[in-house]
N, C-alpha and C positions, 0 to 999 in steps of 0.2 A: 111852490118855493119862490120867495122874494127876491127880485132881482136887486143888484146893488145900486141900479138907477133910482129905486124906490128910497133910497137913504140919502136924498140929496141935502136934507137938513143937518146930516152929519157926514160930512165930506171925509174927514179923517178916518172916522171909523168904516166908511165904505171903502175906502183905499185899503185899510188893513185887512179887511174881510176879503177882498178880492185878491189881495197877495197871498192870503192864507190858502183860498181855493185853488190857485195856480200851483202852489207848492204841493198841495195834496194830490192833484192831477198829475204832476210830474213823478211824485213818488209811487203813485199807483201804476202809471205806464212804466216806468222803470223797473220797479220790482216785479211786476207780472212778466214782462217780456224777459228779464233776467231768469226768472225761475223756470220759464218755458224753454228758454235756451239751454239752461242747465240740464233740465230733464231730458231734453232731446239729445244732448252730448252725451250724457251717461248711458241713456238706451242704446245710442249708435255704438258707444264704446263696448257694451255688453254684447251686442250683435256681432261686432267685429271680432271680440275674443272668442265668442263661441263659434263663429264661422272658420276663423284662422285656427283655433286650437282644436276643434273637434271636427272640422270638415263637415259640417252639417249638410243635409240634403237640401233640395230647392223648396220644399214645403215648408221647412223650419225657416229659411230666410224669407219666404213670403208671409209667415206668420209674424216675424220680427218687423217687416215693413208695416202691415196692418196695425200691429200694436203701436207701432211709432205714431201713425197718423191718429189713431184713437187716442193715444196719450196726449199728443200735442193739443188735440181738440179739447179734451178735457182739462188740460193744463190752463188753456186760454180762457175757457169759461170760469175755472176756479180762481185763477190767479190775476185775470186782466178784467173780463167782463163784469163779474160780479163786484169787484172793488170799485169800478167806474160806476156802476148803476147805485151804489150805496154811498155816493157822495154827500156830506152834510149840507143843510140849507144855512141861511145867515144866522139865524137864532143859535143853532149848534155850533156854527163858526165862532159867534160872539161869545158863547159859553165856554168854548174850547180855549179862545184867546184869553178871555178873562181869568180863568182858572190857571192857565199856563203862568200868570203873573201873580198868583195868589189872591186874587179877588174873590170875596165872598158875598158882596152886596149886590150882584147881578145887575150893575148899573148899565153895562153894555147891551145886555139881553133886554132890559126894560127899555132902552133907547131904540132897540130895532122892532120891539113890540108896538112901541108908541107910534113910529112911522107906518107900521102896517095898518093900524086902525086909529087914525087920527081923532076922530070924532068921539072915541069911547073914553076920553080922559079929559082931566080938568084943563082947560086952555091956560090957566095962568101957571100951574105947575109943569106942564109938558115941556115949554120952552127952555125952562131952567134945567131940567134933567137932561134934555138933548145937548144943551150947551156943556154941561158937565162931562156928558159920556164922549162928546167930540174931543173936548180938551184931554180926557183920560186916554182916548184911543191915540192921540198925537205921540204919547210918551211910550206906547207898547211896540215891542219887537215881535213880528210874527215868527221869527226862526225857533224862539222858545215853545212855541206852541206845536211843533212838529219834530219827532226824533227820525233821524236819516240812517239810524245804525241798520234796522232790518234790510232797508233798501240797498244800502252800501254793501251788506252782507250778500244779499242776492246778486248784486252786480259783480262782487268779486268772485262768487262761486261761478257765475257765468264766465267772467273773463278767464278764470283759471282752466275751466273745461274746454273754452274755445281755444285759448292759447296752447294747452296741452295737444288738442287735435292738429292745430297749426305746426306746432313743433313736430309732432309724428309724421305730419304730411310732408314737412320739409326734409327730414331724415329718410323716411320711406315712402317716398312719392309713388312707387309702384305697387306697394301694398295697399295704399290708400286708393289707387285707381282701380286695382283689381277687386277690391271690396266694393267699390261703387259700381263696378260693371256686374259683379255677381249680385249686388243688391237690387238692380233693376232686371235680373232675370237671366243675365248672360250665364251659361254653364261652363266656366273656365276654371282650371285647377289652379289651385294655390302654389306659389314656388316652395321646393322643400325647403324646410328648416334646418335639416341636416344634409351636408354635402361630404361625401367620403371620397378623398383623393388616395389613389392606391400606388404603391411603389414596389417593385420586385427587384431584389438584389441577391447576389451570390458571391461568396468568396473565390469561386473557381474561375480561373482566368479564361477558361474556354466558354463561359456561359455568354450567351448573346440575347439581347432585349431589343424588341421592337415595339413602338408604342404609336396608337392612332388615337381618334377620338373615342372610339368605342372598344378597342381591343388592346389589351397588354399581352404580347406574344413573346415568350420565353423558349430558347432552345438551349438546353443544358446538357452535359454529358451524364451518363448514369453514375450514380452515387454522389452527385454534386448536392450540396445543400442549397435550398432556395428560401429566402426570407421574404415574407410579406409584411409590408408596413401600411397601416390604414390611418391617415391623417384626418381629424374631423374639423371641418370648416362650418361653423354654426353651432348648434345645439349639440352637446356631447349626448348621444342616446343611453350611454351606461353599459351597452352590450353590443357587440359586432359580431356577425357570423359570416364564415366562409361557406357557401353553398355550392356543391358540386352538381353537375349536370344530372347526376343519378339521384339526386336529392338528398345525399348525406350532408351533414352539417357540421361544422366545427367551429367552436368559439375561439375568437382571438383574445390574446391576453393584454391587459392593459400595460402599457410600457411607459406611460407618463400622461401628462394632461394633453387631453385632445389625441391621444396616440395610442394604437393598439398593434400588436405584431404577433406573427406566428410563423412557424416553420412549415413548409410543405412536405416535409419527410414523412413517411407512413402513410400517405394516401394510397388507398387501394387501387385507384386509376393508375397511379405511378409504379405500384409494385409488380403489377401483371400486365401483360399485353396479349391480347387474344386475337386470332386470326391471321397470325403473322405479322401484325402491325406492332410499331414501336409503341412504348408506354405513352399515353397521351392523358391529359388532364384539361378539362374545361369547366369553369365555374365563375361565380361572382361574389360580391361582398355586399351585404345588406345590413342596415342599422338605423333605427329611428324610423324616419319617414323617407329615407334614401332607399326605395325598394324598386328601382327602375332597371336593375340588372346591368347597369352600366357603370364603368367598362367591364367587359367580360375579361377573364384571364385565361389564357390558353398556353399551355406548356407542353412542348414536345421533348421527349428524352431521346437523345441520341447515344448510340452505343459507342463508348470510346473503346481503344484498344487496351486490352488487359492481359495480364499473365496467367495462362492456363496451367502450367506447371513448370517447376523448376528440377534440375538434377545437377549434381556435381560429378564430374569424373575426375578421380584422384589418382595421381601417379606418385606414390610415396617415394622419398629418396632412398638410395641404395642401402644406406646404413641400417634402414629399418627390416630389410630383409622381407618386407611385406609387398603383397600382391596388389596390383591395381584394382580399384573397385569403383563401383558406381553407388552414389547415395541419391535415392529418389526423394530428394527434398533440397531446400536451399541452405541448408546449416548443416555443418559436420565439425568434427574435430579431426585435424591433420597434424602430422608432424612438421616441424620446422625444415623448410627446403623443399617442401612437396609442390608438384605442378598441379593445379587445379583449373579445369576447364569448366566454366559456368554455362550450363546449357538452359535455355529459355524457350518454352513452347507457349505461343501467344495466340490470342483471339483478335480478329480484326486485320485490316490491311495495314499493316505496320511498315513504314518507310525508315524508320530510325529507331535503333534501340541502343541504350546506354547503360553501362554499369557505374554507378556512382558511389565511390568510397566516402562513407559519413565521417570517418575520422580523419582522413588526409585530405578530403575535399577535392581529390582528383576524380576524373571521369575516364572511363575505358568504353571505346566503342566496340559493339557486338557486330559480328559479321553472321550472315546466313550459314547455317550448317545444320545437318541432320541431328535429330534428337535421339539420344540412345534408347533402343528398344527395350533394354533391361529396365530403364527408369519409367518408361511410358507404360509398360504392362500393368504394373500395380496401381497406377494413378489415372489410367483412363476413365475409370468409372468415377472417379472423383477428381476431375480436373480443376475444379474450383467453383465456389459458390456462383450461381447464376450463369455457368458456361453453357453455352448452347452445345447440342450434339454436334460432334465432329468426325464426319467418316474417315478423314485421315488419321485422327486420333485412334479410331478403332482399328484401323489397319496396323498402325504403329503397335497397338496394344497386342495384336495378334501376331507380331513378329517373334521370332525364337528369342529367348532370353540367354542364350548361351553367350552373347556378345558381352556379358558382364566381365569377362576376363579381360577385355580391351579397354583401355582408359577412354576411348572415345566412342564406346559402343559400337553397334552395328552400323556401318557407313552406308548400307544399302536399306536403310530403314525407309518407310514410306515418306514421301515428300511433303511433310507437314511444314507450316510455317514456323520454322525454329531458328534460333539465333545462338551465337556462343562467342566466348572469349576466353583466352587462356592466361593464367596468372601464376608467377612464382611467388609463393608466400613465405616470409620469413618473420612476419608478425600477424597479429589477428586482423580480421577485415568484418567490418560491418557495412552492409551495402544495400543499395535499393536498385531495382530495375526501372528504368524510364523508357517508356514507349511513346512514339508520336506517329499519327496516320497522315494521309494525304490532307484531310481536313484541318489539320493542325491540333487536333484533340490529343491530350496525353491521358495514360492511364491514372484513374483517381486514386489517391492515397495508396501510393505503392509501399508495399510491406517491407519492413526491416528484416533482412537476414543476416545471419552472422556465420562467420568460419573461424572457430578457435584453433590458433596455432600452438601446438604442444612444444614447448622449447626443449631440446635435447640437454638434459642436466648430466653432469658427471656421475658416474656409478657411486653407490654409496655402500661403504664396508662398515660392518658393525662386529665388534668382537663378541663371540659367544663363550670363549674360554682361552686362556686361563683368565680368571677374574682378578680385577685390581689393576693398577697401572704399573706395578712393579713385581718382578719375581726373581726370588733367589735359587739358582741352579748351582750344582756341582759339576765337575768336571767329567764324571762318570755318569751323569744323569741325562735326562730327556725332557722335552716339553711337548704336549699335544695342544697345537693350535687349532681352533675351530672358529670359523668365521661365516658370517652371511653377507653376500653381495647382492644387491639390487640395482637395476638400472630401468630407464623409461622404456628401453627397447631390448637390448640385448647385451649381455656380459661376455666380452670376447676373451679376457684372461685375468688372471690373479697372480701376484707374486709378492715377495717380501723383499725388503731392503734392510740391512743392518748396518748401522753406525756407530763407531766406537765414541764413547764419552769420556772425559771432554776431548773434543777433537779441535783442530786449528780451524780458524775461519777458512771457508771454502773447500774444506776437505768433502771429496764426494763420497755418497755412500758406496756400499759394496754393490757388486753387479747384482742386478735384481734375478732373484730365484723363482722360478715358476712353481704355482701350487696347483693341485688337482682341483677340478670343478666338477660339480654335478648337481643333480636335484637333492632338495633336502631329504636325508635319510638314506641316501644312496651310498652303496659300499665304494669307497674311493682308495686309491693307493695308500698304504700304510706309512710310506717315508717318501721322502723327495730327495732325489740326487743333487748333487752340488751343481751340475749343469743346468741351464735353463732348459725347461721341458716345453712340450708342445702345448699350445693353448687347449683349453677345454671346450666343450660343447657350447654353442650359443644358447643362453637362457636368460630370460629376463629377471629371474630369481635364482640365484646359485647358492650352494653350500660348498664349503672347503673345509678339509679336515687332513692335517698331516702331523706326523711325529717327527720331531727335529731333534737329533742327537747334538748334545752340547759340543761333543769332541769334533763334530763336523762343523757345527755352527760357528764356534770360536776356537779354532785349532791354536794350540800353543799360547792361548790367552793366560796370563798370569793372574794369580788370586786377587780378587777386589776390582777386577776389570768390569766396566760398565758398557753396555750396548743399548741402542734403541733400535727396536724392531717395528717396522712399519709395514703394513699390508698395503699394496697399491694395486687398484683394479682398473681395468680400461675396457672401454666399451667399443662397438663396431663402427663408430662414425668415421666417415671419409671425407676428405683425405687424411685429416689428423683426428685420430682417436683421442677422446677426452679420459682423462684419468682421475680416479677419486682415491683419496687416502684415508686410512683409519688413523685413530689416535695411536700415539707410540706406546709401546710395552718396553719399560726398562728392565733389562735383563741384567743381574749383578751375579759374577761369578764368586763362589765362596766355598770354604772347605766344608766338609760334612759335619764336623763338629760345630761350626758356626751356625749351620742350618738348623742343626737339633737345638741349638741353645736358643736360636730365634723362635723356633717352634714352641720351645718350653715356655718362653716368655708370653707368647700369643695365646697359650692355653689358659691364662689367667682370665680372659673374656668369656670363654665357654663355662669355665668353673663357676664364675660368678652368676652367669645365666643359670646354671644348674642349681646353685644354692637358692637363687630366688625363685625358680619354678618349684623346688622342694619345699620351700617355706609356704607357697601359696597352696600347695596340694595338701599340706598338712592342716591348714587353716579350713580347708574344705572338708577334710575328713572329720574334723570336730563338728562342723555343721552337719554332715551326714547323720553323725550319731545322736545330736540334738534332735533332728526332725524325726529320725526313726524311733528314737526313744519316746519323743512326745506323741507319736502316732503308732504304738506298737499293735493296736487292733485295727477296728474299722471306724475308728473316730473320724469324723467328718474333718477336712482340712479347711482352714480358715484362709481369708484371703492373703493375710501376711504370711503364712507357710507357703502359698502357692507362689507368692513373690520371691520368698527364698529360694524355692526350687527353681525358678527362672534364673536367679542370680547364681545358682550353681551351674546351670547350663551355660551361662555367659562366661563363668570362670573356666569351664572345661574348653569351651572354644578359645578362649585367651591362651591357656596351656598348649592346646594343639598349635597355635601360632608361634608360641615360644619353643615347642619342640622342634617345628620346622626351622626356625632360626637357629637352634643348636645343632641341627643335623648339618645345615649349610656351613656353619662355622668349623665343626668337627671335620666334615668332609673335604673342606678347604685345606686345612692343615695336613690331614692324611695324605691328601693328594700330593702336597709339596714333598712330603718325606717319601712317598712310593715312588715318585718320578725321579726324586734325587739320586736313588739306588745307593743309599749310605751304606748299605752292606749287602753281602750277597744274598741273603734271604728276601730282600726287597724286589730283586729282580723278577721272580715269577709273579708276585703281586702287581708289579707295574706292567707286566705283559698282559695277564688276565683283566686288569682294570681298563688298560688302554683298548684291548679288543671289544670290550663291552661298551665302552662311551665313544668310540672313534666316529660312529655314524650319528651320534646324539646331536640333533640340529637345534637345541634350545640352549639358552644361558642358563648357567649355574650347574650345579652337580646333577648327575642322572641318578634318581632313585633306583630305578631297575638295574642299572650297572653296579651300584654299591650293594644292593640286595644280593645280586647273584654272587659278588665277590665275597660277602659275608658268610653266605651260605656255604660256598665252596671252602672257605677257610675252616668253618665249623666241621665240615665232613671230612676234610683231608689234611687239616693242619698245614694249609699252605702259608708259607712265610713265617713258621715258627722260629722263634730265636732271634728275629730280627727287630730293629728299632721301630718299623712300621706296623708290626703285627698288633700291638696293643691299641694304637690308633684305629686301624681297621676295626677291631673290636668295639671300640667306642662308638664308631660310626654305625655299627650294627644296633648297639643298644638304643642309640637315638632314633633309628628307624623303627625298632620294635616298641618303642615309648609311644611314638605317634601313631602307628598302626601295628598291631590292633587295639592296644589297651584304652588310649584316649579316645580312639575311633569308637570303641565299643561303649564307653561311658556316655559319650555324647548321644550315641543312637539309644541307650536305655532311657536317658532323659527327655529326649524328643518324644519318645512313644509314650511315656508316662503323662507328659504334659499335653500331648494330643488328646488323650482320653482321661482327664484328671479325676478319675475315680479314687477313692481311698485304697482300694485293692491295687490299682495300677501304679499309683504313686508309691506305694510301699514296695512294691516289687521292683519298680524302675529305679528308686533310690538305692535299693539293696545291690541291685546288679551294677549300678554306676559306683557305688562305693567299693565294691569288690574290683572293679576294673582299675579304679584309681589306686586302690593298694597295691595291685600287681604293678602299676606304673610307678608307683613310690619305690618298690622293690628294686625296679631296673634303674630308676635314677639314683638309688643309693649305689647300686654296683657301678654305674657310671662314674659317681663321684670317687669311688674308690679306686677305679681304673685310673681316672685323671691324676689322683693323687699318687697311684702306684708309679704310673709312667713319669710323673714329675720327679719323684724320689729316685726312681731308676737313672734318670738322666742326670739328677744332681750327684748321684754316687759316680756315674760314669765321668762326669764333668770333672769331679774331684780326683778320681783316679788319673785321668788324662792330665790334670794340672800337676799332680805328684811326679807322674813319669816325666813330664816335661821338665820339671825342675831337677830332678835326678840326671836327666841327660845333660842339662845346662852345668850341673855341678861336675859331672864327668868330664865334660869338655873342658871346663875351666882348669881342672885337675891335671888333665892331660896336657893342656898348653903350658901350664906352669912347669911340669916336669920336662917337658923338651926345651924349655927356656933354660933350665939349669943343666 
């Protein structure tokens, strides 16, 4: 390689080539060292990530170190030594410089070669060429012959890698130092990427927590809820587990970013306790690379005081006539004014017991008192969930139960830890029992109990008869009143008050007249004296029936007088009995002929019902004939014909309801005439009917009573010749219409439709048609009877009007004669 000193004849060219050589050396050194530094930084970064992320063993770290040294040696040889050894000579530099400026005549190269071998060229031509080359070199710039882009790129890569490492070292000097120490062979652990901070909490005010560097210690009462929160500092592992000392695991639920939660309820270590020890739990939380089992969680469950059993000693008020009783529970229904003693049997060393009224917000202190043996006996085996065996409770359970008759139970019961307080209740009570022991622990989640107080309402009086709010009576008649009285506890008495209408303001009703009371259906006195009678027996539901004579009820009352009759019942409440009043029954005193005329007008309604019923039965008769004619043999019945048969059954059911309504209307009219005793023939009918329905304890007319009266009249002619006889006969026809005729038609249709063969349907429709034909015959007789009674009363009324006019004419004639 020719030195630039050999180019003395072309000093400008020698200077340019020397400058170009220096630039190439700088570029080679810079690029080579930059690439070596970048590769070293990259390999160190990979080794760091592998070691920090995977926690590689020592031999892997040694391999990384050897690979780093070998890689650096290869990089120095490849990117520094080789480029330096391959630096170009002056001829190559001249060619590079000349071509960088677009020269193609190789003037600079020729000048270098002429100076290398001066004797090999023409002595006259060489000076001229050298001069031209030196002049040309003076104008050339060496920077155009070299591109610094690869060098600057390598330098930038190296600076970025080294800068990243420097920044990381400034941010995490500990990690870098730890990596360096581990890289030189020190076996030191990496710091955890995930750090879990634990927090225990409980809503129970009695829970106590202690925290040290390695232990979280909690003391909580039984039944308290314990919440565990794990806050993540560092890398979120994605899953966090609670590990118990016995190896069981429970995953914590994610509750937010970097936060996990769980409840420690239901852990088997907290559910049971063996060897007489209290329930105990020990464990730790792991997640990610935080596996150091620190801090440890230690939970000790303390047994708080608790209610073992409740009992209520109930002393009912005197008006209930009820005996004292013991309720072996904390809830009951008691009458208003009852005195209730709440007994509580407890577990634990209780120093304070309180009954808290949840509605009123008041508290009542409990005092130590024996627990009733009658209540302890059935509950000793099940004093409460989680209750320990209690010898005192067992001895209490073994005590005799005869103390149930005493409101406080057996005072000599075994001395168990029991408390009590007495309350006088006039309204409902919802309460909780609050207990506290010497440690300050209270019973967890005290249960809610309730005592329902039943208010003593006034007795209720319901009319059973007569029906309707108004009744017309005659001076010679009577009325049978039937009523039902009910009370929350006992009915002490029943009477009636009679008030004349219209009356002056402030007019007091007549003296109350007592009525007999008895159980429904019992035989009672058939009449009531005018003086007040003795109260009846005490019953919660009583029946009263009495025959009141109009002559005694309204003595010397003029015609058209109106009175209101009200039934008044009283209970046994002390000191002031409560009274219940019925609706008023308006009683109007009328003459017999006015009563009959009113009944004649009221017969229009049964007459219309009978006509409508007869019309519907005739329509069904035509339908019977159509179906029987269409299916005279064994022809199969189509669905339309079966629907027609069902329609016939529905019509029969409706007719039965109409016949029942017809019976009630006719029986009501007949009863008015019978009890009015409008003539002497009505008296035996009244006596017989009254005897039959005196004990009838339901509303409305008694079918049995009317059926018996009609049968006796047919046999003996009872009441013949009287105005009520024909009405009684009409009632008998209504009963016979309903049963057996319409009942037989219904049964025949139901049997035929239950097994709808052609034979069964034909037989059933034939029998139903026959039964309805008999019913239509009865209905025609009934219509004739109504018309006959109507005509008879019309004739009687006309005759009465003629007689009254003749009497008036006779009186006027006599008056005129006396005047003359």
